[in-house]
VEXDREN-2710 file (C-alpha; in Angstrom, 1 decimal):
% VEXDREN-2710
k/r/px/py/pz
1/UNK/31.1/-6.3/-18.3
2/UNK/29.1/-6.8/-15.1
3/UNK/25.4/-7.9/-14.7
4/UNK/22.9/-8.0/-12.0
5/UNK/20.4/-10.8/-11.5
6/UNK/17.3/-10.0/-9.1
7/UNK/16.0/-12.7/-6.9
8/UNK/16.9/-15.7/-4.7
9/UNK/15.3/-18.7/-6.0
10/UNK/16.3/-21.6/-8.4
11/UNK/15.2/-19.7/-11.4
12/UNK/17.7/-16.9/-10.5
13/UNK/20.4/-19.4/-9.8
14/UNK/19.9/-20.8/-13.2
15/UNK/19.7/-17.6/-15.0
16/UNK/22.9/-16.2/-13.3
17/UNK/24.7/-19.4/-13.9
18/UNK/23.9/-19.4/-17.6
19/UNK/24.7/-15.6/-17.9
20/UNK/28.3/-16.2/-16.3
21/UNK/29.1/-18.6/-19.0
22/UNK/29.2/-15.8/-21.6
23/UNK/32.9/-14.8/-22.5
24/UNK/31.5/-11.4/-22.5
25/UNK/30.6/-11.3/-18.9
26/UNK/33.1/-10.6/-16.1
27/UNK/30.8/-10.8/-13.1
28/UNK/27.3/-11.6/-12.2
29/UNK/26.0/-9.9/-9.1
30/UNK/22.9/-11.8/-7.6
31/UNK/20.4/-9.8/-5.3
32/UNK/20.0/-11.3/-2.8
33/UNK/21.0/-14.8/-4.1
34/UNK/21.1/-17.9/-2.0
35/UNK/23.8/-20.5/-0.7
36/UNK/24.1/-22.0/-4.1
37/UNK/24.8/-18.7/-6.1
38/UNK/27.4/-18.0/-3.6
39/UNK/29.4/-21.1/-4.6
40/UNK/29.3/-20.3/-8.4
41/UNK/32.4/-19.0/-10.3
42/UNK/31.8/-15.4/-11.4
43/UNK/28.8/-15.0/-9.2
44/UNK/28.6/-12.7/-6.0
45/UNK/25.5/-12.2/-3.8
46/UNK/24.6/-8.7/-2.8
47/UNK/22.3/-8.5/0.2
48/UNK/19.9/-5.8/-1.3
49/UNK/16.2/-6.3/-2.1
50/UNK/14.7/-2.6/-2.2
51/UNK/14.1/-1.4/-5.6
52/UNK/15.7/2.1/-5.0
53/UNK/18.7/0.6/-3.5
54/UNK/19.2/-1.9/-6.4
55/UNK/19.0/1.1/-8.9
56/UNK/21.9/2.9/-6.8
57/UNK/23.9/-0.2/-6.7
58/UNK/23.5/-0.8/-10.5
59/UNK/24.7/2.8/-11.1
60/UNK/27.6/2.6/-8.7
61/UNK/28.9/-0.7/-10.0
62/UNK/28.2/0.4/-13.8
63/UNK/25.9/-2.7/-14.4
64/UNK/25.6/-3.4/-18.0
65/UNK/22.3/-5.3/-17.8
66/UNK/19.9/-6.1/-15.0
67/UNK/17.8/-9.2/-15.5
68/UNK/14.7/-9.6/-13.2
69/UNK/13.9/-13.1/-12.0
70/UNK/10.8/-13.1/-9.8
71/UNK/7.5/-11.5/-10.4
72/UNK/7.0/-9.2/-7.4
73/UNK/9.6/-6.6/-8.4
74/UNK/8.1/-6.5/-11.9
75/UNK/4.6/-5.7/-10.6
76/UNK/6.2/-3.1/-8.3
77/UNK/7.7/-1.3/-11.2
78/UNK/11.5/-2.0/-11.0
79/UNK/11.7/-1.9/-14.8
80/UNK/10.2/1.7/-15.0
81/UNK/12.4/2.9/-12.1
82/UNK/15.6/1.5/-13.7
83/UNK/14.7/2.9/-17.2
84/UNK/13.9/6.3/-15.7
85/UNK/17.5/6.3/-14.1
86/UNK/19.0/5.6/-17.7
87/UNK/19.7/1.9/-16.5
88/UNK/19.5/-1.0/-18.9
89/UNK/17.1/-3.7/-17.6
90/UNK/15.5/-6.8/-19.0
91/UNK/11.7/-7.3/-18.2
92/UNK/8.3/-5.8/-18.8
93/UNK/7.1/-2.6/-17.4
94/UNK/4.7/-2.3/-14.5
95/UNK/1.6/-2.0/-16.8
96/UNK/2.4/-4.9/-18.9
97/UNK/3.3/-6.9/-15.6
98/UNK/-0.3/-6.7/-14.7
99/UNK/-0.7/-9.8/-17.0
100/UNK/0.6/-11.8/-14.0
101/UNK/0.0/-9.4/-11.1
102/UNK/-3.7/-9.3/-11.6
103/UNK/-5.8/-12.4/-12.8
104/UNK/-8.7/-9.9/-13.5
105/UNK/-6.6/-7.8/-15.8
106/UNK/-5.1/-10.7/-17.6
107/UNK/-8.7/-12.2/-18.2
108/UNK/-10.0/-8.8/-19.4
109/UNK/-7.0/-8.3/-21.8
110/UNK/-7.5/-11.9/-23.2
111/UNK/-11.2/-11.4/-23.7
112/UNK/-10.6/-8.0/-25.4
113/UNK/-7.9/-9.4/-27.8
114/UNK/-9.6/-12.8/-28.6
115/UNK/-7.1/-15.0/-26.8
116/UNK/-8.7/-18.3/-25.9
117/UNK/-9.2/-18.9/-22.1
118/UNK/-11.7/-20.3/-19.7
119/UNK/-14.9/-18.5/-18.8
120/UNK/-14.9/-16.9/-15.3
121/UNK/-16.6/-14.4/-13.0
122/UNK/-15.0/-12.1/-10.5
123/UNK/-16.2/-11.7/-7.0
124/UNK/-15.1/-9.6/-3.9
125/UNK/-18.3/-10.6/-1.8
126/UNK/-18.2/-14.0/-0.2
127/UNK/-22.0/-14.4/-0.1
128/UNK/-22.3/-13.7/-3.9
129/UNK/-19.3/-16.1/-4.6
130/UNK/-21.1/-18.9/-2.6
131/UNK/-24.3/-18.3/-4.4
132/UNK/-22.6/-18.5/-7.8
133/UNK/-20.8/-21.8/-6.7
134/UNK/-24.1/-23.5/-5.8
135/UNK/-25.3/-23.1/-9.5
136/UNK/-21.7/-24.0/-11.0
137/UNK/-20.6/-27.4/-12.3
138/UNK/-17.8/-29.3/-10.8
139/UNK/-14.7/-29.4/-10.7
140/UNK/-14.3/-25.6/-10.5
141/UNK/-11.2/-23.6/-10.3
142/UNK/-10.9/-20.6/-7.6
143/UNK/-8.1/-17.9/-8.2
144/UNK/-7.0/-15.1/-6.1
145/UNK/-6.7/-12.1/-8.2
146/UNK/-3.2/-11.1/-7.1
147/UNK/0.2/-12.7/-6.5
148/UNK/0.2/-15.5/-4.1
149/UNK/3.5/-17.4/-4.4
150/UNK/1.9/-20.2/-6.1
151/UNK/-0.8/-20.7/-3.4
152/UNK/-3.6/-18.7/-5.1
153/UNK/-5.2/-21.4/-7.4
154/UNK/-7.6/-24.1/-5.9
155/UNK/-8.9/-26.7/-8.1
156/UNK/-12.0/-27.9/-6.2
157/UNK/-13.3/-31.3/-6.8
158/UNK/-16.3/-30.9/-4.5
159/UNK/-18.7/-28.0/-3.6
160/UNK/-17.3/-28.2/0.1
161/UNK/-13.8/-27.6/-1.2
162/UNK/-14.9/-24.7/-3.5
163/UNK/-16.9/-23.1/-0.6
164/UNK/-13.8/-23.4/1.8
165/UNK/-11.4/-21.8/-0.8
166/UNK/-13.8/-18.9/-1.1
167/UNK/-14.0/-18.5/2.7
168/UNK/-10.1/-18.7/3.0
169/UNK/-9.7/-15.8/0.6
170/UNK/-12.6/-13.6/1.1
171/UNK/-13.6/-14.3/4.7
172/UNK/-10.4/-15.3/6.4
173/UNK/-8.2/-13.2/4.4
174/UNK/-5.5/-15.8/4.2
175/UNK/-3.8/-14.4/1.1
176/UNK/-4.1/-10.8/2.3
177/UNK/-4.6/-8.2/-0.5
178/UNK/-4.0/-10.9/-3.1
179/UNK/-7.2/-12.6/-2.2
180/UNK/-9.4/-9.7/-1.8
181/UNK/-10.8/-10.3/-5.2
182/UNK/-11.3/-13.8/-6.8
183/UNK/-12.2/-15.5/-10.0
184/UNK/-14.4/-18.5/-10.2
185/UNK/-13.4/-20.1/-13.4
186/UNK/-14.5/-23.1/-15.5
187/UNK/-12.3/-26.1/-15.0
188/UNK/-10.4/-27.1/-18.2
189/UNK/-9.7/-30.8/-19.0
190/UNK/-6.4/-31.7/-20.7
191/UNK/-2.6/-31.7/-20.4
192/UNK/-0.7/-28.5/-19.2
193/UNK/2.2/-27.1/-21.0
194/UNK/4.4/-24.1/-20.6
195/UNK/5.2/-21.9/-23.6
196/UNK/7.9/-19.3/-22.9
197/UNK/9.2/-16.6/-25.2
198/UNK/11.6/-13.6/-25.4
199/UNK/10.2/-10.4/-26.7
200/UNK/11.8/-7.0/-27.4
201/UNK/8.5/-5.3/-28.0
202/UNK/8.2/-6.0/-31.6
203/UNK/10.0/-9.3/-32.3
204/UNK/9.4/-12.7/-30.6
205/UNK/11.9/-15.5/-30.1
206/UNK/10.3/-18.9/-28.6
207/UNK/12.4/-20.8/-26.2
208/UNK/12.2/-24.6/-26.0
209/UNK/8.9/-26.0/-24.8
210/UNK/8.4/-27.4/-21.3
211/UNK/6.0/-28.9/-18.9
212/UNK/5.7/-28.2/-15.1
213/UNK/4.2/-30.4/-12.5
214/UNK/2.1/-28.2/-10.1
215/UNK/0.7/-30.8/-7.6
216/UNK/2.7/-31.8/-4.6
217/UNK/2.4/-35.5/-4.8
218/UNK/2.7/-38.2/-7.5
219/UNK/-0.2/-38.8/-10.0
220/UNK/-0.9/-35.1/-9.8
221/UNK/-2.5/-35.3/-6.4
222/UNK/-2.3/-33.1/-3.4
223/UNK/-2.3/-29.2/-3.2
224/UNK/-0.9/-27.0/-6.0
225/UNK/2.5/-25.7/-5.4
226/UNK/5.0/-23.4/-7.3
227/UNK/6.1/-26.4/-9.1
228/UNK/7.6/-29.8/-8.2
229/UNK/9.6/-30.6/-11.3
230/UNK/9.6/-29.8/-15.0
231/UNK/11.0/-31.2/-18.3
232/UNK/12.0/-30.0/-21.8
233/UNK/10.9/-30.5/-24.6
234/UNK/7.1/-31.1/-23.9
235/UNK/5.9/-33.6/-26.5
236/UNK/2.3/-32.4/-26.1
237/UNK/3.2/-29.4/-28.0
238/UNK/3.4/-30.6/-31.7
239/UNK/4.7/-28.6/-34.6
240/UNK/1.0/-27.7/-35.5
241/UNK/0.2/-26.6/-32.0
242/UNK/3.4/-24.7/-31.8
243/UNK/2.3/-22.5/-34.7
244/UNK/-1.2/-22.2/-33.3
245/UNK/0.1/-21.0/-29.9
246/UNK/2.2/-18.4/-31.7
247/UNK/-0.7/-17.1/-33.7
248/UNK/-3.6/-17.2/-31.2
249/UNK/-1.7/-16.5/-27.9
250/UNK/1.7/-15.1/-28.1
251/UNK/1.4/-12.5/-30.9
252/UNK/-1.9/-11.1/-29.8
253/UNK/-0.3/-10.3/-26.5
254/UNK/2.6/-8.6/-28.0
255/UNK/0.5/-6.8/-30.5
256/UNK/-2.2/-5.9/-28.0
257/UNK/0.3/-4.4/-25.6
258/UNK/2.1/-2.3/-28.3
259/UNK/-1.5/-1.0/-29.4
260/UNK/-2.1/0.0/-25.6
261/UNK/1.2/2.0/-25.7
262/UNK/3.1/-0.4/-23.5
263/UNK/5.4/-2.5/-25.8
264/UNK/6.2/-5.8/-24.0
265/UNK/9.8/-6.4/-23.4
266/UNK/10.9/-9.4/-21.3
267/UNK/10.0/-13.1/-20.9
268/UNK/6.5/-13.9/-21.4
269/UNK/5.2/-17.4/-20.1
270/UNK/1.9/-18.8/-21.2
271/UNK/0.5/-21.6/-19.0
272/UNK/-1.6/-23.6/-21.3
273/UNK/-4.1/-26.4/-21.2
274/UNK/-4.2/-28.6/-24.4
275/UNK/-7.6/-30.4/-24.4
276/UNK/-7.9/-34.0/-25.5
277/UNK/-9.2/-32.7/-28.9
278/UNK/-6.1/-30.4/-29.2
279/UNK/-7.6/-27.0/-28.4
280/UNK/-5.4/-24.5/-26.8
281/UNK/-6.6/-22.3/-23.9
282/UNK/-4.6/-20.1/-21.6
283/UNK/-4.5/-20.9/-17.8
284/UNK/-2.4/-18.0/-16.8
285/UNK/0.3/-15.6/-18.0
286/UNK/3.5/-15.1/-16.2
287/UNK/5.9/-12.1/-16.9
288/UNK/9.2/-13.9/-16.2
289/UNK/10.6/-17.3/-16.7
290/UNK/8.9/-20.2/-15.0
291/UNK/10.5/-22.1/-12.1
292/UNK/11.4/-25.0/-12.2
293/UNK/11.0/-24.9/-16.1
294/UNK/13.9/-22.5/-16.3
295/UNK/16.3/-25.0/-14.8
296/UNK/15.4/-27.6/-17.5
297/UNK/15.4/-25.1/-20.5
298/UNK/18.7/-23.3/-19.7
299/UNK/20.5/-26.6/-19.1
300/UNK/19.5/-27.3/-22.9
301/UNK/20.5/-23.9/-24.1
302/UNK/23.7/-23.8/-26.0
303/UNK/23.5/-20.2/-27.2
304/UNK/24.9/-17.1/-25.2
305/UNK/22.1/-16.1/-22.9
306/UNK/23.7/-12.6/-22.5
307/UNK/23.8/-11.9/-26.1
308/UNK/20.2/-13.0/-26.5
309/UNK/18.9/-10.8/-23.7
310/UNK/21.2/-7.9/-24.8
311/UNK/19.6/-8.0/-28.4
312/UNK/16.2/-8.1/-26.7
313/UNK/16.8/-4.9/-24.7
314/UNK/18.3/-3.2/-27.9
315/UNK/15.1/-4.2/-29.9
316/UNK/17.1/-6.3/-32.4
317/UNK/15.9/-9.7/-31.4
318/UNK/15.3/-10.5/-35.0
319/UNK/19.0/-10.8/-35.5
320/UNK/19.4/-13.7/-33.0
321/UNK/19.0/-17.5/-33.6
322/UNK/19.0/-19.9/-30.6
323/UNK/20.9/-23.2/-30.7
324/UNK/19.6/-26.0/-28.3
325/UNK/21.0/-29.2/-27.1
326/UNK/18.8/-31.8/-28.8
327/UNK/18.8/-34.0/-25.7
328/UNK/16.0/-33.9/-23.2
329/UNK/16.4/-32.2/-19.6
330/UNK/14.4/-32.7/-16.5
331/UNK/14.4/-31.0/-13.1
332/UNK/13.3/-32.7/-9.9
333/UNK/12.5/-30.3/-7.0
334/UNK/13.5/-31.2/-3.6
335/UNK/11.1/-29.6/-1.1
336/UNK/10.9/-28.9/2.5
337/UNK/9.0/-30.7/5.1
338/UNK/5.3/-28.9/5.4
339/UNK/5.7/-27.4/2.0
340/UNK/3.6/-25.7/0.5
341/UNK/1.5/-24.5/3.4
342/UNK/4.1/-24.4/6.4
343/UNK/7.6/-25.3/5.1
344/UNK/10.1/-26.2/7.8
345/UNK/13.4/-24.3/7.8
346/UNK/17.0/-24.8/9.2
347/UNK/17.5/-28.4/8.1
348/UNK/21.0/-29.2/7.2
349/UNK/21.5/-30.5/3.7
350/UNK/24.0/-33.2/3.1
351/UNK/25.7/-34.3/0.1
352/UNK/26.2/-31.0/-1.7
353/UNK/29.9/-30.7/-1.5
354/UNK/30.5/-33.8/-3.8
355/UNK/27.9/-32.4/-6.2
356/UNK/29.6/-29.1/-6.6
357/UNK/33.0/-30.9/-7.5
358/UNK/31.1/-33.3/-10.0
359/UNK/29.0/-30.5/-11.8
360/UNK/32.1/-28.4/-12.2
361/UNK/33.6/-31.3/-14.3
362/UNK/30.5/-31.9/-16.6
363/UNK/27.6/-30.1/-18.3
364/UNK/25.4/-33.1/-17.9
365/UNK/23.6/-31.9/-14.6
366/UNK/23.5/-29.1/-12.2
367/UNK/22.0/-28.7/-8.6
368/UNK/20.2/-25.4/-8.5
369/UNK/19.6/-23.9/-5.1
370/UNK/16.3/-22.2/-4.2
371/UNK/15.4/-22.1/-0.5
372/UNK/18.9/-22.5/1.0
373/UNK/21.3/-20.3/3.3
374/UNK/24.5/-20.4/4.8
375/UNK/26.6/-18.0/6.9
376/UNK/28.7/-17.4/9.8
377/UNK/26.4/-18.8/12.1
378/UNK/26.8/-22.0/10.3
379/UNK/30.2/-22.3/9.0
380/UNK/30.6/-24.9/6.4
381/UNK/26.9/-25.9/6.5
382/UNK/24.1/-25.3/4.1
383/UNK/20.6/-25.2/5.6
384/UNK/17.1/-25.2/4.2
385/UNK/15.4/-21.7/4.2
386/UNK/12.3/-22.0/2.1
387/UNK/9.7/-24.4/0.6
388/UNK/11.4/-25.5/-2.5
389/UNK/14.9/-26.0/-1.5
390/UNK/16.8/-27.6/-4.5
391/UNK/16.1/-28.2/-8.3
392/UNK/18.2/-31.2/-9.5
393/UNK/18.4/-30.9/-13.3
394/UNK/20.1/-33.4/-15.7
395/UNK/20.3/-34.2/-19.3
396/UNK/19.4/-37.5/-21.2
397/UNK/19.0/-38.8/-24.6
398/UNK/15.4/-38.8/-23.9
399/UNK/12.9/-37.7/-21.1
400/UNK/13.3/-41.2/-19.6
401/UNK/17.0/-41.2/-19.4
402/UNK/17.0/-37.5/-18.2
403/UNK/14.6/-38.5/-15.4
404/UNK/16.8/-41.6/-14.4
405/UNK/19.9/-39.3/-14.4
406/UNK/18.2/-36.5/-12.3
407/UNK/16.7/-38.9/-9.7
408/UNK/20.1/-40.7/-9.4
409/UNK/21.6/-37.4/-8.4
410/UNK/18.9/-36.4/-5.9
411/UNK/19.3/-39.9/-4.2
412/UNK/22.8/-38.6/-3.1
413/UNK/21.4/-35.5/-1.4
414/UNK/19.6/-35.7/1.9
415/UNK/18.0/-33.4/4.4
416/UNK/15.3/-34.2/7.1
417/UNK/11.7/-34.1/5.9
418/UNK/12.5/-33.8/2.1
419/UNK/9.6/-34.1/-0.1
420/UNK/10.0/-35.0/-3.8
421/UNK/7.9/-36.5/-6.4
422/UNK/8.8/-39.8/-8.0
423/UNK/7.0/-39.4/-11.2
424/UNK/8.3/-36.1/-12.7
425/UNK/8.2/-36.4/-16.6
426/UNK/5.7/-39.4/-16.7
427/UNK/3.4/-37.5/-19.3
428/UNK/6.3/-37.2/-21.7
429/UNK/7.4/-40.8/-21.5
430/UNK/5.7/-43.1/-24.0
431/UNK/3.9/-46.1/-22.4
END
């Protein structure tokens, strides 16, 4: 059978790569894909991005299942469109996708369903926001209400930084409509973790735990990004915390959406803060797999991903069990010069040809493409085309070994201005 994966980033490369491993899958189309997906066996890029055209393509090609990678198509209602056309698709509908598409919606939903989160206030007027900040303790978190490609959250350590963030969003309109409303939120102390599940609207199946690194620079310094690396499992999530997260965070979302007449089918990502006292609070919800958590998680997945998602769409997720590689996985992001604010493009990437040959001979690592391009104008070359360029993921007996393996591979890949953190996984490695 034939599948369709929507998106062009590292997450979508990993999803399509894993789906193609199923013996039940003949071909995976990736729309629009990237230079890396173009190189994979059983994968084919399709230069389509509009939702109506994607629905037409899925019907014409008799696509058995469409999997949505990024958040934008979900918030734009691609699932509703496909379902109305009788097409099978995995992801939440437009109403449920507001959990990610609107920080205000998510905050109100959490409060109404008793899901632990930070206190916050919402503003659309800069003067009122500045007045509120002058009375607020530091640090403080400024969040754009809408989707901002990882650039909508500012953790302000000083009052000057906080006021500047408010002006950037509400006065200078740097994030457009996404920043027309903002949340000013209490800062939460602790360690972040990612908890991702698959839901069919009634049943929930947790994936392996993971932890992302949002800051650009080592020691969690510099601006927030879409993610500079991740590892799995996340030791901070103990068995006791695992159960607490399911009972206090995940299940209330699934039950709450069902009560509101919008059963949640799809991936649900809870970005969590674990306090030094072990308390769990939700930083954010995403309505899709995380990036780069996906690259680490799917490298560990031994089960058939297509079978898992097929059951989720059919509402029979309770019939599935997941098998994981007991080793750890770690992904290091290689980003373009100028990322996250002004990433440079069109730098040639060297060293990928040998990587393709090596990874085809082993399941120990994989180089997932994100911001890459190739084409007739650059025969035989792969160039940077976005902020996060590559995700180098590797397995190891523990996080320390997985990190060593991933960095060793990354060292053999080069492009001008490359940025990468050197401490991915440091929180998961015992002193």
